All heavy atoms as TSV, in Angstrom:
chain	resi	resn	atom	element	x	y	z
A	1	GLY	N	N	141.284	-62.823	25.194
A	1	GLY	CA	C	141.981	-61.618	24.854
A	1	GLY	C	C	141.018	-60.571	24.298
A	1	GLY	O	O	139.889	-60.866	23.931
A	2	PHE	N	N	141.493	-59.357	24.274
A	2	PHE	CA	C	140.723	-58.224	23.789
A	2	PHE	C	C	141.434	-57.599	22.597
A	2	PHE	O	O	142.646	-57.407	22.641
A	2	PHE	CB	C	140.578	-57.155	24.884
A	2	PHE	CG	C	139.952	-57.666	26.134
A	2	PHE	CD1	C	140.729	-58.168	27.164
A	2	PHE	CD2	C	138.583	-57.654	26.280
A	2	PHE	CE1	C	140.151	-58.637	28.325
A	2	PHE	CE2	C	137.988	-58.118	27.434
A	2	PHE	CZ	C	138.774	-58.619	28.461
A	3	MET	N	N	140.686	-57.268	21.550
A	3	MET	CA	C	141.252	-56.591	20.392
A	3	MET	C	C	141.243	-55.093	20.685
A	3	MET	O	O	140.184	-54.499	20.908
A	3	MET	CB	C	140.437	-56.891	19.142
A	3	MET	CG	C	141.069	-56.363	17.898
A	3	MET	SD	S	140.166	-56.688	16.347
A	3	MET	CE	C	138.687	-57.490	16.819
A	4	VAL	N	N	142.442	-54.482	20.718
A	4	VAL	CA	C	142.573	-53.067	21.065
A	4	VAL	C	C	143.615	-52.411	20.161
A	4	VAL	O	O	144.341	-53.092	19.430
A	4	VAL	CB	C	143.004	-52.884	22.537
A	4	VAL	CG1	C	141.949	-53.418	23.492
A	4	VAL	CG2	C	144.338	-53.551	22.812
A	5	LYS	N	N	143.704	-51.101	20.230
A	5	LYS	CA	C	144.725	-50.375	19.495
A	5	LYS	C	C	146.101	-50.780	20.020
A	5	LYS	O	O	146.303	-50.896	21.236
A	5	LYS	CB	C	144.503	-48.866	19.674
A	5	LYS	CG	C	145.318	-48.024	18.758
A	5	LYS	CD	C	144.858	-46.581	18.805
A	5	LYS	CE	C	145.631	-45.802	17.769
A	5	LYS	NZ	N	145.182	-44.403	17.717
A	6	GLN	N	N	147.054	-51.005	19.113
A	6	GLN	CA	C	148.389	-51.453	19.514
A	6	GLN	C	C	149.036	-50.463	20.465
A	6	GLN	O	O	148.857	-49.260	20.339
A	6	GLN	CB	C	149.284	-51.618	18.280
A	6	GLN	CG	C	148.948	-52.805	17.435
A	6	GLN	CD	C	149.892	-52.955	16.252
A	6	GLN	OE1	O	151.005	-52.451	16.252
A	6	GLN	NE2	N	149.437	-53.648	15.231
A	7	GLY	N	N	149.783	-50.985	21.407
A	7	GLY	CA	C	150.505	-50.132	22.339
A	7	GLY	C	C	150.634	-50.758	23.703
A	7	GLY	O	O	150.455	-51.959	23.891
A	8	ALA	N	N	150.932	-49.901	24.667
A	8	ALA	CA	C	151.099	-50.307	26.057
A	8	ALA	C	C	149.937	-49.756	26.865
A	8	ALA	O	O	149.442	-48.663	26.588
A	8	ALA	CB	C	152.421	-49.769	26.600
A	9	TYR	N	N	149.521	-50.512	27.883
A	9	TYR	CA	C	148.371	-50.150	28.698
A	9	TYR	C	C	148.718	-50.239	30.177
A	9	TYR	O	O	149.361	-51.189	30.611
A	9	TYR	CB	C	147.185	-51.071	28.390
A	9	TYR	CG	C	146.585	-50.819	27.032
A	9	TYR	CD1	C	147.187	-51.314	25.877
A	9	TYR	CD2	C	145.430	-50.060	26.900
A	9	TYR	CE1	C	146.639	-51.059	24.624
A	9	TYR	CE2	C	144.877	-49.809	25.648
A	9	TYR	CZ	C	145.485	-50.310	24.523
A	9	TYR	OH	O	144.955	-50.052	23.284
A	10	ASP	N	N	148.277	-49.234	30.926
A	10	ASP	CA	C	148.453	-49.193	32.380
A	10	ASP	C	C	147.096	-49.266	33.069
A	10	ASP	O	O	146.085	-48.831	32.514
A	10	ASP	CB	C	149.136	-47.892	32.811
A	10	ASP	CG	C	150.609	-47.844	32.465
A	10	ASP	OD1	O	151.227	-48.913	32.273
A	10	ASP	OD2	O	151.152	-46.726	32.381
A	11	TYR	N	N	147.099	-49.768	34.297
A	11	TYR	CA	C	145.876	-49.816	35.093
A	11	TYR	C	C	145.442	-48.416	35.499
A	11	TYR	O	O	146.259	-47.589	35.903
A	11	TYR	CB	C	146.091	-50.619	36.386
A	11	TYR	CG	C	146.000	-52.107	36.215
A	11	TYR	CD1	C	147.142	-52.889	36.135
A	11	TYR	CD2	C	144.766	-52.732	36.169
A	11	TYR	CE1	C	147.062	-54.262	36.004
A	11	TYR	CE2	C	144.673	-54.112	36.030
A	11	TYR	CZ	C	145.829	-54.861	35.945
A	11	TYR	OH	O	145.733	-56.218	35.811
A	12	VAL	N	N	144.147	-48.166	35.429
A	12	VAL	CA	C	143.526	-46.976	35.996
A	12	VAL	C	C	142.753	-47.406	37.241
A	12	VAL	O	O	142.769	-46.737	38.257
A	12	VAL	CB	C	142.571	-46.298	34.983
A	12	VAL	CG1	C	141.826	-45.147	35.613
A	12	VAL	CG2	C	143.335	-45.848	33.753
A	13	LEU	N	N	142.095	-48.572	37.152
A	13	LEU	CA	C	141.315	-49.106	38.266
A	13	LEU	C	C	141.421	-50.624	38.253
A	13	LEU	O	O	141.331	-51.246	37.205
A	13	LEU	CB	C	139.833	-48.707	38.122
A	13	LEU	CG	C	138.863	-49.337	39.108
A	13	LEU	CD1	C	139.083	-48.788	40.516
A	13	LEU	CD2	C	137.436	-49.096	38.674
A	14	ASN	N	N	141.609	-51.189	39.424
A	14	ASN	CA	C	141.670	-52.642	39.581
A	14	ASN	C	C	140.886	-52.996	40.840
A	14	ASN	O	O	141.347	-52.761	41.956
A	14	ASN	CB	C	143.128	-53.095	39.700
A	14	ASN	CG	C	143.256	-54.549	40.031
A	14	ASN	OD1	O	142.309	-55.319	39.907
A	14	ASN	ND2	N	144.435	-54.955	40.467
A	15	THR	N	N	139.688	-53.540	40.675
A	15	THR	CA	C	138.856	-53.840	41.840
A	15	THR	C	C	139.382	-55.015	42.661
A	15	THR	O	O	138.900	-55.244	43.767
A	15	THR	CB	C	137.391	-54.127	41.435
A	15	THR	OG1	O	137.352	-55.308	40.629
A	15	THR	CG2	C	136.781	-52.958	40.702
A	16	ASP	N	N	140.369	-55.752	42.142
A	16	ASP	CA	C	140.986	-56.833	42.906
A	16	ASP	C	C	142.041	-56.300	43.870
A	16	ASP	O	O	142.564	-57.045	44.690
A	16	ASP	CB	C	141.599	-57.870	41.962
A	16	ASP	CG	C	142.143	-59.075	42.710
A	16	ASP	OD1	O	141.374	-59.650	43.510
A	16	ASP	OD2	O	143.316	-59.422	42.523
A	17	ALA	N	N	142.346	-55.021	43.823
A	17	ALA	CA	C	143.334	-54.432	44.732
A	17	ALA	C	C	142.835	-54.550	46.173
A	17	ALA	O	O	141.639	-54.458	46.453
A	17	ALA	CB	C	143.573	-52.970	44.382
A	18	GLN	N	N	143.748	-54.754	47.098
A	18	GLN	CA	C	143.381	-54.897	48.503
A	18	GLN	C	C	142.714	-53.636	49.039
A	18	GLN	O	O	141.875	-53.716	49.935
A	18	GLN	CB	C	144.605	-55.268	49.317
A	18	GLN	CG	C	145.077	-56.681	49.010
A	18	GLN	CD	C	146.297	-57.082	49.803
A	18	GLN	OE1	O	147.033	-56.245	50.306
A	18	GLN	NE2	N	146.518	-58.387	49.899
A	19	ALA	N	N	143.023	-52.483	48.457
A	19	ALA	CA	C	142.394	-51.226	48.882
A	19	ALA	C	C	140.888	-51.236	48.641
A	19	ALA	O	O	140.139	-50.516	49.302
A	19	ALA	CB	C	143.025	-50.053	48.136
A	20	PHE	N	N	140.441	-52.067	47.695
A	20	PHE	CA	C	139.008	-52.181	47.399
A	20	PHE	C	C	138.407	-53.462	47.974
A	20	PHE	O	O	137.305	-53.859	47.603
A	20	PHE	CB	C	138.778	-52.147	45.885
A	20	PHE	CG	C	139.159	-50.849	45.245
A	20	PHE	CD1	C	140.224	-50.792	44.370
A	20	PHE	CD2	C	138.463	-49.685	45.524
A	20	PHE	CE1	C	140.581	-49.598	43.776
A	20	PHE	CE2	C	138.808	-48.483	44.936
A	20	PHE	CZ	C	139.879	-48.438	44.070
A	21	GLY	N	N	139.142	-54.139	48.845
A	21	GLY	CA	C	138.644	-55.362	49.460
A	21	GLY	C	C	138.923	-56.617	48.654
A	21	GLY	O	O	138.410	-57.680	48.964
A	22	GLY	N	N	139.755	-56.489	47.616
A	22	GLY	CA	C	140.104	-57.640	46.787
A	22	GLY	C	C	141.242	-58.445	47.379
A	22	GLY	O	O	141.781	-58.120	48.442
A	23	LYS	N	N	141.631	-59.489	46.678
A	23	LYS	CA	C	142.703	-60.377	47.139
A	23	LYS	C	C	144.091	-59.897	46.724
A	23	LYS	O	O	145.092	-60.395	47.211
A	23	LYS	CB	C	142.489	-61.793	46.583
A	23	LYS	CG	C	141.194	-62.414	47.027
A	23	LYS	CD	C	141.237	-62.780	48.484
A	23	LYS	CE	C	139.972	-63.512	48.883
A	23	LYS	NZ	N	139.873	-63.749	50.291
A	24	GLY	N	N	144.168	-58.962	45.783
A	24	GLY	CA	C	145.469	-58.434	45.362
A	24	GLY	C	C	146.230	-59.357	44.433
A	24	GLY	O	O	147.456	-59.325	44.412
A	25	PHE	N	N	145.525	-60.204	43.673
A	25	PHE	CA	C	146.202	-61.124	42.757
A	25	PHE	C	C	146.849	-60.403	41.575
A	25	PHE	O	O	147.845	-60.854	41.036
A	25	PHE	CB	C	145.230	-62.179	42.224
A	25	PHE	CG	C	144.795	-63.173	43.267
A	25	PHE	CD1	C	143.469	-63.511	43.404
A	25	PHE	CD2	C	145.712	-63.772	44.118
A	25	PHE	CE1	C	143.051	-64.428	44.355
A	25	PHE	CE2	C	145.321	-64.688	45.076
A	25	PHE	CZ	C	143.983	-65.015	45.193
A	26	ASN	N	N	146.242	-59.296	41.131
A	26	ASN	CA	C	146.807	-58.523	40.016
A	26	ASN	C	C	147.741	-57.457	40.558
A	26	ASN	O	O	147.450	-56.793	41.536
A	26	ASN	CB	C	145.694	-57.843	39.199
A	26	ASN	CG	C	145.053	-58.778	38.215
A	26	ASN	OD1	O	145.590	-59.831	37.911
A	26	ASN	ND2	N	143.902	-58.402	37.709
A	27	ASP	N	N	148.858	-57.273	39.877
A	27	ASP	CA	C	149.830	-56.249	40.244
A	27	ASP	C	C	149.549	-55.012	39.397
A	27	ASP	O	O	149.791	-55.006	38.194
A	27	ASP	CB	C	151.242	-56.777	39.995
A	27	ASP	CG	C	152.319	-55.804	40.418
A	27	ASP	OD1	O	151.999	-54.645	40.766
A	27	ASP	OD2	O	153.500	-56.198	40.388
A	28	ASP	N	N	149.052	-53.949	40.028
A	28	ASP	CA	C	148.687	-52.722	39.313
A	28	ASP	C	C	149.875	-52.036	38.649
A	28	ASP	O	O	149.684	-51.201	37.776
A	28	ASP	CB	C	148.061	-51.710	40.276
A	28	ASP	CG	C	146.772	-52.193	40.887
A	28	ASP	OD1	O	146.379	-53.333	40.619
A	28	ASP	OD2	O	146.160	-51.408	41.629
A	29	SER	N	N	151.077	-52.337	39.072
A	29	SER	CA	C	152.247	-51.643	38.524
A	29	SER	C	C	152.717	-52.239	37.192
A	29	SER	O	O	153.581	-51.663	36.540
A	29	SER	CB	C	153.395	-51.674	39.533
A	29	SER	OG	O	153.849	-53.015	39.713
A	30	ILE	N	N	152.148	-53.367	36.792
A	30	ILE	CA	C	152.570	-54.011	35.543
A	30	ILE	C	C	151.972	-53.283	34.352
A	30	ILE	O	O	150.788	-52.979	34.318
A	30	ILE	CB	C	152.150	-55.492	35.521
A	30	ILE	CG1	C	152.941	-56.261	36.572
A	30	ILE	CG2	C	152.346	-56.103	34.136
A	30	ILE	CD1	C	152.544	-57.711	36.697
A	31	ARG	N	N	152.813	-52.999	33.374
A	31	ARG	CA	C	152.365	-52.405	32.110
A	31	ARG	C	C	152.109	-53.554	31.136
A	31	ARG	O	O	152.933	-54.434	30.957
A	31	ARG	CB	C	153.438	-51.474	31.555
A	31	ARG	CG	C	153.039	-50.819	30.268
A	31	ARG	CD	C	153.958	-49.685	29.913
A	31	ARG	NE	N	153.572	-48.521	30.716
A	31	ARG	CZ	C	154.227	-47.381	30.727
A	31	ARG	NH1	N	155.327	-47.235	30.017
A	31	ARG	NH2	N	153.819	-46.378	31.460
A	32	HIS	N	N	150.941	-53.550	30.529
A	32	HIS	CA	C	150.557	-54.599	29.590
A	32	HIS	C	C	150.786	-54.118	28.151
A	32	HIS	O	O	150.470	-52.977	27.828
A	32	HIS	CB	C	149.079	-54.966	29.771
A	32	HIS	CG	C	148.795	-55.574	31.102
A	32	HIS	ND1	N	149.022	-56.896	31.369
A	32	HIS	CD2	C	148.329	-55.026	32.249
A	32	HIS	CE1	C	148.698	-57.148	32.621
A	32	HIS	NE2	N	148.270	-56.027	33.178
A	33	PHE	N	N	151.324	-54.997	27.313
A	33	PHE	CA	C	151.608	-54.678	25.916
A	33	PHE	C	C	150.764	-55.563	25.005
A	33	PHE	O	O	150.517	-56.728	25.320
A	33	PHE	CB	C	153.091	-54.905	25.602
A	33	PHE	CG	C	154.000	-54.000	26.381
A	33	PHE	CD1	C	154.499	-54.394	27.609
A	33	PHE	CD2	C	154.329	-52.752	25.890
A	33	PHE	CE1	C	155.330	-53.568	28.336
A	33	PHE	CE2	C	155.161	-51.910	26.605
A	33	PHE	CZ	C	155.668	-52.313	27.834
A	34	THR	N	N	150.348	-54.995	23.885
A	34	THR	CA	C	149.562	-55.772	22.938
A	34	THR	C	C	150.441	-56.811	22.256
A	34	THR	O	O	151.654	-56.645	22.133
A	34	THR	CB	C	148.927	-54.867	21.869
A	34	THR	OG1	O	149.924	-54.062	21.271
A	34	THR	CG2	C	147.835	-54.003	22.461
A	35	ILE	N	N	149.803	-57.870	21.797
A	35	ILE	CA	C	150.465	-58.950	21.076
A	35	ILE	C	C	150.178	-58.761	19.593
A	35	ILE	O	O	149.023	-58.600	19.189
A	35	ILE	CB	C	149.961	-60.324	21.564
A	35	ILE	CG1	C	150.287	-60.484	23.052
A	35	ILE	CG2	C	150.555	-61.454	20.731
A	35	ILE	CD1	C	149.618	-61.674	23.694
A	36	PHE	N	N	151.218	-58.772	18.783
A	36	PHE	CA	C	151.103	-58.541	17.352
A	36	PHE	C	C	150.302	-59.648	16.675
A	36	PHE	O	O	150.451	-60.827	16.980
A	36	PHE	CB	C	152.494	-58.466	16.715
A	36	PHE	CG	C	152.472	-58.266	15.239
A	36	PHE	CD1	C	152.253	-57.016	14.702
A	36	PHE	CD2	C	152.633	-59.334	14.377
A	36	PHE	CE1	C	152.216	-56.820	13.330
A	36	PHE	CE2	C	152.603	-59.167	13.008
A	36	PHE	CZ	C	152.391	-57.898	12.487
A	37	ASP	N	N	149.451	-59.245	15.742
A	37	ASP	CA	C	148.694	-60.169	14.899
A	37	ASP	C	C	148.677	-59.567	13.500
A	37	ASP	O	O	148.155	-58.462	13.307
A	37	ASP	CB	C	147.272	-60.327	15.433
A	37	ASP	CG	C	146.447	-61.354	14.668
A	37	ASP	OD1	O	146.594	-61.446	13.431
A	37	ASP	OD2	O	145.640	-62.053	15.304
A	38	SER	N	N	149.252	-60.262	12.543
A	38	SER	CA	C	149.372	-59.721	11.188
A	38	SER	C	C	148.013	-59.396	10.567
A	38	SER	O	O	147.906	-58.488	9.744
A	38	SER	CB	C	150.152	-60.684	10.286
A	38	SER	OG	O	149.490	-61.934	10.221
A	39	MET	N	N	146.967	-60.097	10.956
A	39	MET	CA	C	145.628	-59.831	10.423
A	39	MET	C	C	145.055	-58.520	10.965
A	39	MET	O	O	144.232	-57.887	10.318
A	39	MET	CB	C	144.675	-60.979	10.783
A	39	MET	CG	C	145.085	-62.318	10.198
A	39	MET	SD	S	144.836	-62.407	8.425
A	39	MET	CE	C	143.068	-62.485	8.359
A	40	LEU	N	N	145.472	-58.126	12.154
A	40	LEU	CA	C	144.943	-56.918	12.778
A	40	LEU	C	C	145.842	-55.705	12.605
A	40	LEU	O	O	145.390	-54.565	12.758
A	40	LEU	CB	C	144.730	-57.158	14.281
A	40	LEU	CG	C	143.804	-58.293	14.673
A	40	LEU	CD1	C	143.814	-58.479	16.180
A	40	LEU	CD2	C	142.402	-58.044	14.163
A	41	SER	N	N	147.122	-55.938	12.291
A	41	SER	CA	C	148.100	-54.841	12.276
A	41	SER	C	C	147.774	-53.776	11.235
A	41	SER	O	O	148.084	-52.608	11.436
A	41	SER	CB	C	149.508	-55.379	12.061
A	41	SER	OG	O	149.630	-55.954	10.777
A	42	ARG	N	N	147.140	-54.149	10.131
A	42	ARG	CA	C	146.815	-53.141	9.111
A	42	ARG	C	C	145.828	-52.106	9.640
A	42	ARG	O	O	145.733	-51.000	9.131
A	42	ARG	CB	C	146.285	-53.809	7.849
A	42	ARG	CG	C	144.967	-54.529	8.031
A	42	ARG	CD	C	144.452	-55.110	6.717
A	42	ARG	NE	N	143.263	-55.906	6.955
A	42	ARG	CZ	C	143.227	-57.212	6.989
A	42	ARG	NH1	N	144.340	-57.909	6.772
A	42	ARG	NH2	N	142.109	-57.851	7.221
A	43	ASP	N	N	145.080	-52.458	10.689
A	43	ASP	CA	C	144.148	-51.531	11.327
A	43	ASP	C	C	144.743	-50.914	12.586
A	43	ASP	O	O	144.045	-50.206	13.323
A	43	ASP	CB	C	142.845	-52.253	11.690
A	43	ASP	CG	C	142.096	-52.747	10.462
A	43	ASP	OD1	O	142.140	-52.063	9.421
A	43	ASP	OD2	O	141.470	-53.820	10.550
A	44	GLY	N	N	146.030	-51.202	12.854
A	44	GLY	CA	C	146.687	-50.651	14.041
A	44	GLY	C	C	146.232	-51.296	15.333
A	44	GLY	O	O	146.323	-50.698	16.393
A	45	LYS	N	N	145.753	-52.545	15.251
A	45	LYS	CA	C	145.246	-53.220	16.438
A	45	LYS	C	C	146.060	-54.463	16.764
A	45	LYS	O	O	146.799	-54.971	15.933
A	45	LYS	CB	C	143.778	-53.599	16.251
A	45	LYS	CG	C	142.892	-52.378	16.115
A	45	LYS	CD	C	141.453	-52.760	16.026
A	45	LYS	CE	C	140.613	-51.486	15.940
A	45	LYS	NZ	N	139.204	-51.792	15.823
A	46	GLY	N	N	145.921	-54.925	17.976
A	46	GLY	CA	C	146.581	-56.135	18.443
A	46	GLY	C	C	145.744	-56.739	19.558
A	46	GLY	O	O	144.676	-56.242	19.902
A	47	TRP	N	N	146.258	-57.810	20.147
A	47	TRP	CA	C	145.547	-58.504	21.221
A	47	TRP	C	C	146.123	-58.099	22.572
A	47	TRP	O	O	147.331	-58.047	22.753
A	47	TRP	CB	C	145.664	-60.016	21.063
A	47	TRP	CG	C	144.916	-60.529	19.883
A	47	TRP	CD1	C	145.459	-60.948	18.700
A	47	TRP	CD2	C	143.509	-60.660	19.748
A	47	TRP	NE1	N	144.466	-61.326	17.846
A	47	TRP	CE2	C	143.249	-61.163	18.456
A	47	TRP	CE3	C	142.435	-60.390	20.576
A	47	TRP	CZ2	C	141.973	-61.411	17.992
A	47	TRP	CZ3	C	141.158	-60.641	20.110
A	47	TRP	CH2	C	140.939	-61.153	18.835
A	48	LEU	N	N	145.246	-57.839	23.502
A	48	LEU	CA	C	145.638	-57.563	24.877
A	48	LEU	C	C	145.105	-58.723	25.714
A	48	LEU	O	O	143.897	-58.965	25.760
A	48	LEU	CB	C	145.026	-56.241	25.343
A	48	LEU	CG	C	145.480	-55.725	26.699
A	48	LEU	CD1	C	146.977	-55.439	26.696
A	48	LEU	CD2	C	144.713	-54.465	27.054
A	49	LYS	N	N	146.010	-59.450	26.329
A	49	LYS	CA	C	145.613	-60.614	27.128
A	49	LYS	C	C	145.893	-60.323	28.595
A	49	LYS	O	O	146.986	-59.893	28.949
A	49	LYS	CB	C	146.364	-61.853	26.667
A	49	LYS	CG	C	145.970	-62.236	25.254
A	49	LYS	CD	C	146.524	-63.566	24.852
A	49	LYS	CE	C	146.018	-63.921	23.466
A	49	LYS	NZ	N	146.430	-65.257	23.065
A	50	LEU	N	N	144.871	-60.554	29.426
A	50	LEU	CA	C	144.951	-60.225	30.840
A	50	LEU	C	C	144.490	-61.396	31.693
A	50	LEU	O	O	143.648	-62.184	31.270
A	50	LEU	CB	C	144.031	-59.043	31.170
A	50	LEU	CG	C	144.224	-57.763	30.387
A	50	LEU	CD1	C	143.083	-56.808	30.687
A	50	LEU	CD2	C	145.550	-57.133	30.726
A	51	TYR	N	N	145.011	-61.454	32.901
A	51	TYR	CA	C	144.481	-62.367	33.911
A	51	TYR	C	C	143.453	-61.574	34.710
A	51	TYR	O	O	143.773	-60.520	35.276
A	51	TYR	CB	C	145.595	-62.868	34.837
A	51	TYR	CG	C	145.067	-63.554	36.069
A	51	TYR	CD1	C	144.489	-64.813	35.972
A	51	TYR	CD2	C	145.115	-62.938	37.304
A	51	TYR	CE1	C	143.973	-65.446	37.091
A	51	TYR	CE2	C	144.607	-63.564	38.429
A	51	TYR	CZ	C	144.035	-64.812	38.312
A	51	TYR	OH	O	143.529	-65.436	39.420
A	52	LEU	N	N	142.224	-62.040	34.728
A	52	LEU	CA	C	141.162	-61.364	35.475
A	52	LEU	C	C	140.606	-62.318	36.527
A	52	LEU	O	O	139.960	-63.301	36.196
A	52	LEU	CB	C	140.031	-60.929	34.531
A	52	LEU	CG	C	140.401	-59.916	33.464
A	52	LEU	CD1	C	139.235	-59.706	32.506
A	52	LEU	CD2	C	140.827	-58.616	34.097
A	53	PRO	N	N	140.868	-62.033	37.805
A	53	PRO	CA	C	140.312	-62.881	38.854
A	53	PRO	C	C	138.778	-62.856	38.826
A	53	PRO	O	O	138.170	-61.887	38.365
A	53	PRO	CB	C	140.831	-62.248	40.143
A	53	PRO	CG	C	142.028	-61.462	39.732
A	53	PRO	CD	C	141.736	-60.988	38.349
A	54	VAL	N	N	138.165	-63.893	39.338
A	54	VAL	CA	C	136.713	-64.001	39.395
A	54	VAL	C	C	136.133	-62.812	40.165
A	54	VAL	O	O	136.713	-62.350	41.144
A	54	VAL	CB	C	136.326	-65.329	40.087
A	54	VAL	CG1	C	134.827	-65.444	40.244
A	54	VAL	CG2	C	136.875	-66.499	39.307
A	55	ARG	N	N	135.004	-62.322	39.707
A	55	ARG	CA	C	134.272	-61.222	40.345
A	55	ARG	C	C	135.133	-59.978	40.538
A	55	ARG	O	O	135.091	-59.320	41.585
A	55	ARG	CB	C	133.663	-61.672	41.674
A	55	ARG	CG	C	132.600	-62.738	41.501
A	55	ARG	CD	C	131.898	-63.084	42.800
A	55	ARG	NE	N	132.789	-63.486	43.883
A	55	ARG	CZ	C	133.143	-64.726	44.155
A	55	ARG	NH1	N	132.695	-65.709	43.414
A	55	ARG	NH2	N	133.922	-64.995	45.159
A	56	SER	N	N	135.928	-59.661	39.542
A	56	SER	CA	C	136.723	-58.435	39.595
A	56	SER	C	C	136.625	-57.722	38.249
A	56	SER	O	O	136.167	-58.292	37.262
A	56	SER	CB	C	138.186	-58.742	39.921
A	56	SER	OG	O	138.802	-59.414	38.847
A	57	ALA	N	N	137.028	-56.479	38.240
A	57	ALA	CA	C	137.017	-55.686	37.017
A	57	ALA	C	C	138.268	-54.812	36.997
A	57	ALA	O	O	138.849	-54.513	38.042
A	57	ALA	CB	C	135.778	-54.806	36.971
A	58	CYS	N	N	138.667	-54.442	35.811
A	58	CYS	CA	C	139.786	-53.519	35.698
A	58	CYS	C	C	139.529	-52.561	34.543
A	58	CYS	O	O	138.814	-52.878	33.588
A	58	CYS	CB	C	141.113	-54.239	35.534
A	58	CYS	SG	S	141.316	-55.079	33.983
A	59	VAL	N	N	140.113	-51.381	34.673
A	59	VAL	CA	C	140.066	-50.367	33.619
A	59	VAL	C	C	141.507	-50.055	33.271
A	59	VAL	O	O	142.329	-49.810	34.170
A	59	VAL	CB	C	139.329	-49.096	34.090
A	59	VAL	CG1	C	139.368	-48.031	33.019
A	59	VAL	CG2	C	137.907	-49.415	34.496
A	60	LEU	N	N	141.819	-50.098	31.987
A	60	LEU	CA	C	143.168	-49.802	31.519
A	60	LEU	C	C	143.136	-48.591	30.600
A	60	LEU	O	O	142.121	-48.323	29.948
A	60	LEU	CB	C	143.746	-51.005	30.763
A	60	LEU	CG	C	143.909	-52.255	31.606
A	60	LEU	CD1	C	143.884	-53.481	30.723
A	60	LEU	CD2	C	145.181	-52.193	32.388
A	61	ARG	N	N	144.253	-47.894	30.517
A	61	ARG	CA	C	144.384	-46.744	29.636
A	61	ARG	C	C	145.650	-46.932	28.801
A	61	ARG	O	O	146.692	-47.309	29.332
A	61	ARG	CB	C	144.482	-45.460	30.459
A	61	ARG	CG	C	144.768	-44.230	29.640
A	61	ARG	CD	C	144.884	-42.959	30.449
A	61	ARG	NE	N	145.236	-43.192	31.835
A	61	ARG	CZ	C	144.893	-42.417	32.839
A	61	ARG	NH1	N	144.193	-41.339	32.633
A	61	ARG	NH2	N	145.260	-42.704	34.062
A	62	ARG	N	N	145.510	-46.654	27.492
A	62	ARG	CA	C	146.688	-46.766	26.613
A	62	ARG	C	C	147.676	-45.650	26.948
A	62	ARG	O	O	147.295	-44.502	27.137
A	62	ARG	CB	C	146.273	-46.675	25.145
A	62	ARG	CG	C	147.386	-47.106	24.199
A	62	ARG	CD	C	146.871	-47.368	22.805
A	62	ARG	NE	N	146.391	-46.196	22.153
A	62	ARG	CZ	C	147.160	-45.358	21.437
A	62	ARG	NH1	N	148.432	-45.606	21.292
A	62	ARG	NH2	N	146.625	-44.313	20.881
A	63	VAL	N	N	148.942	-46.022	27.035
A	63	VAL	CA	C	150.006	-45.084	27.360
A	63	VAL	C	C	150.276	-44.215	26.134
A	63	VAL	O	O	150.392	-44.727	25.026
A	63	VAL	CB	C	151.295	-45.855	27.787
A	63	VAL	CG1	C	152.420	-44.914	28.032
A	63	VAL	CG2	C	151.005	-46.732	28.982
A	64	LYS	N	N	150.381	-42.906	26.350
A	64	LYS	CA	C	150.703	-41.975	25.257
A	64	LYS	C	C	152.095	-42.268	24.739
A	64	LYS	O	O	153.020	-42.523	25.502
A	64	LYS	CB	C	150.637	-40.529	25.747
A	64	LYS	CG	C	149.322	-40.132	26.325
A	64	LYS	CD	C	148.434	-39.566	25.297
A	64	LYS	CE	C	147.155	-39.076	25.983
A	64	LYS	NZ	N	146.148	-38.708	25.121
A	65	GLU	N	N	152.236	-42.223	23.434
A	65	GLU	CA	C	153.538	-42.516	22.809
A	65	GLU	C	C	154.405	-41.288	22.747
A	65	GLU	O	O	154.009	-40.197	22.802
A	65	GLU	CB	C	153.312	-43.079	21.419
A	65	GLU	CG	C	152.559	-44.376	21.475
A	65	GLU	CD	C	152.164	-44.894	20.102
A	65	GLU	OE1	O	152.418	-44.213	19.098
A	65	GLU	OE2	O	151.600	-45.978	20.046
């Protein structure tokens, strides 16, 4: 998992997409939400857990509230 600012995140780039020659295992339309952690919440952060296929990369952007 990744420690990030709490909120929702959308894909900006997913190299596993079939348009980039990937297998398409990740669904770009899924919005990812952080997981609450009481130790991190005082700093406004949480955990973002993602499935990342081998030899792929993704860029996410936090959704404006």
